[in-house]
Every structure is written in structure tokens, then in C-alpha cells.
N, C-alpha and C positions, 0 to 999 in steps of 0.2 A: 529445357531448364537452364537459366542463366544465374550464376552466382557471382556477385561483384564485390570484391574487397579492394578498395582503392588504396594503393600504398604510396603513391606520389604525394608530395607536399602540396595540397591544393591551396589556392589563395582566392579570396573574395567569396561572394555568396554562391550557393549552389545554383546552377542555371535552371531556369524554368523548364528547359528541355529534358530534365531528368524524368519528367512525366512520360516521355516517349518510350521509356524502358519497360514496355508492357510485358515483356517476357522475363524480367528480372525476378528471381525467386528469393534471393538473399542479398541484402545490402549491408555492408559494414564500412563505416568511415572511422578510422582510428588514427590518432596522433597527427592530425592536420592542424598545425598551429596557426596557419594563415586563413583558415575558414572564417567567414563572417556571416552575420545575419541569421534569420530564422529559416526553417525548412519551407520550401515553396508549397503552396496549395496544390500545384500540379502533381505532387506525389500521390494524390488521390486517383490518378490515372494508371498507377502501376498495379494493374489488376491481378498480376501473378505473385505479388510480393507476399512472402511467407514469414520472413524474419528480417528485422531491422535492428542494427546495433550502432550506436554512436558513442565512442569511447575516447577519452583523452584528447579531445580536440581543443582548439584555441580559445583565448579569452574573449573574443568578440563574436563567437559562434553561439547562437541561442535565440530564444524568443518563444512566442506562443506556438505550441504545436498546431499544425494545420488540422482543422476539423475534418477535412477530407480524408485524412489518414485513417480515421476510425470508421469510414464507410467501406474500406477494403475487406471483402468477404473472406479472402484467403489469409489475411495477416493473422499470425498466431503468436508471435513473440516480438515484444518491443523492449529494448534495453537502451537506456540513456544514462550513462554514469561517468563520473570522474572527468567530465569536460571542464575546462577552466572558465567558461562563460557563466555568468550569474543571473541571467535574465530569462530563465525558463519558466513556462507556465502551461497549464492545460487550458484548452478553449472552454469558455463558459457554456457553449452550446455545441452539440454534435449530434448528427443523425446516425443512429446505430442500426445497422442492418439486422433483420430478424434472424438471419442465418450467420451472424458473426462467428468467427472461429477463434477469436482472441482468447488465449489461455494464460498468458503471462505478461505482466507489465512490471518492469523494474526501472524505477526512476530514482536516481541518487545523484542529484545535480543542483541542489539549492533551488528547486522549484518553489515558486511563491504563489500567492492567491489562495482560493478556496478549492477544496476537493469537490468537483461538480457532481450533481445528482445523477447526470446521465451515465456516469460510470457504472451505475447499478444495472444498466441494461445489457451489460456484457455477461450474458447468461452462462457462457462456457469458461469464464475466467476462474482459474484455479490458484494463481499466485498474483498478489498485488503487493509489491514491495516499494513503499514510498519513504524509506528510511532516510533520516538525516537531511531533510529538506527544510523549507520555510513555509509550509502550508499553514494557513491561518483559518480562523473561524471554527465553526462546529463540524463535527462528523455528521454527514447528511443522514437523515432518517432512512433514506432509500437504500443505504448500504446493506440493509437486511435482505434485499432482493438478490444479492449475489449468491445464488443457490448452489453454485459449484465451487466456491472459493474454499481452499484448504489452508492457505497461508496468507494472512493479512497482517502486514507490518507497517505501522505508522509511527514507529519509534523516532524520537528526536525531531519533532516539528514544533509549531506554536499553536496547536489546536486548543480550543477553549470550549466552555460550555459543558453540558452534561453528556454522559454516555447515552446514546440512543437505545431505547428498549428494543429496537429492531435487531440489535446484535444477537439477540436470542433466537433469531430466525435463520441463522446460518447453519444448515443441516450437515454440511460436510467439513466444517472448520476444525482444524487440528492445532494451528498456531495463531494466537491472537495477541499481538504486541502493540500496546498503546502507551508504552513508557516514555518518560522524558517529554511531556507536553505540559499544558496548564489546564487539564481537564478538572471539572469540579462536580460536586454533588455526590450521589450515592452510586454504589454498584447496582445496576438494574437486576431485579430478581429474575428477569427473563433469561439470564445467563444459565440458569439451571437446565435449560433445554439443550445445551451444547454437549451432548453425550459423547461426541467424538473429540472434544477439546483435550489436548495434551499439554499445551503451554499457554498460560495466561500471565501477561506482564502488564501491570498498570502502575508500576513503580514511578517515583519522581513526578507526581502530579499533585493536585490539591483536593483529592477525594476525601470524603468524610463518612461518618456514620459507622455502622458495624458490618461485619461479614454476614450476608444473608444466610439464614439457616438452609435455604434451598441449595447452597453450594455443595451440600452433602450428596446431591444427585450427580455431580460431575465425576462419574465413575472412571473416566479415562485420564483424568488430570494427573500429570506427573510433576509439573513445574509451576509454581505459583509465586509471583513476585508482587508484593504489596508495599515494599519499603518506601520510605520518604513520602508519606502522605499524611493525612490527618485522621486516620481510622482510630476507632476506640472500641471498647468492649473486649470480649474474649475471642479466642480462636478455637473454642471447644468444638465448633461445628466441623472442624477439619479432622477430628479424631477418627471419624468413620471412613475417611478417604484413603483406602488401602494402597492405592497406586502412587500416592503423593510422595515423591522422593526429595524434592528441593522446595523449601519454603523460606522466603526472605521477607521479614516483617519489621526490620529495624526502622528507627525514626518515625514511629507512630505513637499512639497512646493506648496501646493494647494493655490489658491487665491479665493476670493469671499466668499459668504455665503453658508452654508450647506443647503440642501433642508429641507423644513418644514416637521416635523414628521407626 
């Protein structure tokens, strides 16, 4: 097993030869202000790679992630955050191995473009944190195929369109944060199927209509954020939600009284 944490101040692009590190298990690149360019496609040859972290690197480092990275069968953790470069994106197409081990993707680096549908093929993914990026377009309908995901955070992007009904097909989801986007339309009634859901945040969007009566089936829900939307009607349906401890509803058009705590 080889773990590589490069501490020298690297300059220029990563060499194509990095793909020769076939025994490298963990790779961390941190605080290299002179790094430039995207990650090379040859990283798809690092067949032993288990974990990759790119943190606090320079302003000219970034680009589209190599699609070959997502073919690595042993890769389990990807973290890309707080780099100064602004040109990050996910590939529009990627071939995902049937035995992919990827469990956690944390991207907090002003990623742009669309959230690609192929990401739903990551059947072992438990954490997808795409907080505070610049992802645009709609949430892909295929996202409902993430059968293992427990934590899905899309807070603070520029996502538009309606919430896909397939969100109700996430059997393991515990945290679903879609706040601070430009999402429109109604809350899909399919959310009633999320019996493991503990936190739902759809605050600061452009959502309309009423709270579906089926929300009463969310027996595990503890935190519900609806503030700063265009909801109307009453919140009576929440009366029966005994585990609900935090409810934020301000800046909507609700009528009537809030449920007793």
C-alpha cells in the first residue's frame, strides 16, 4: 500500500506519468498554489486508488474531472474543496463499473455545468455533497436510482425546474438539502415514501402550492425548512408529525396557526 501526500509546492500541471502510480492507495494534494490545469486522464490507470483529496490548491488548478477517474473500481472517497481555481466541472459522460465502490463525493469548489445522469449509477454512494457550487439546470430524474445514498446536499447552486418525483425512490435517505437554488413547482407527493428522512430543506427557492397531506407519513422527520418560497395554505398536516422539532416557514403565504411544539 502506498499513501502519497505531496507537501512540496508543486508548479505546473500534474504529469501524465502520475498514472504509473498503480500501487498508490491514497492521494492528497493540499496547498499547492502553483498547480495548473486539469487532472490528467491517465489517473484512470491508478487501479489501487482508494481515496483522493484535492484541497486549498492554486487559482489555475482545475477543469473537467477525467471520466477515467470514475472507472476505478477501488476508489471510495473523492474530496475536492476550497481550491482557488474556478473552472471545475463533471464530465458529461462516464462509464461506471458495475462493481464501483464509490461511497462519498464531496465537491465544494464552484463546479459548474449540469449534474450528469450517470452519477445515478454509483450504486454504493452514501454521501453526495455538492454544496455551494454553480451547478445549473434540472436535478436529473435518474437521481432516484441512488439506492444507497443517505446524505444528499445540493444547497447553494443554481438549479432550476421542478423537483423530480424520483426523489421519493431514495430508500436510505436521511438528509435531503435542496435549499438556496431556483427550483420551481410543487413538492412531489412521492416524498411521502422517504420513511428514513430526518432533515428536509427546500428553503430559499421558488416552490409553490401547499404542503401535501402525504407529508404526515414522514415519521422520522425532525427538521423541515420551507422558508422563503411561495407556499400557501395551512400547515395543519404537520400536526401529526411527532418527531418534528424544527420547522421554518417564514416568508411564505401560509395561513392559520403553526402546530404546537
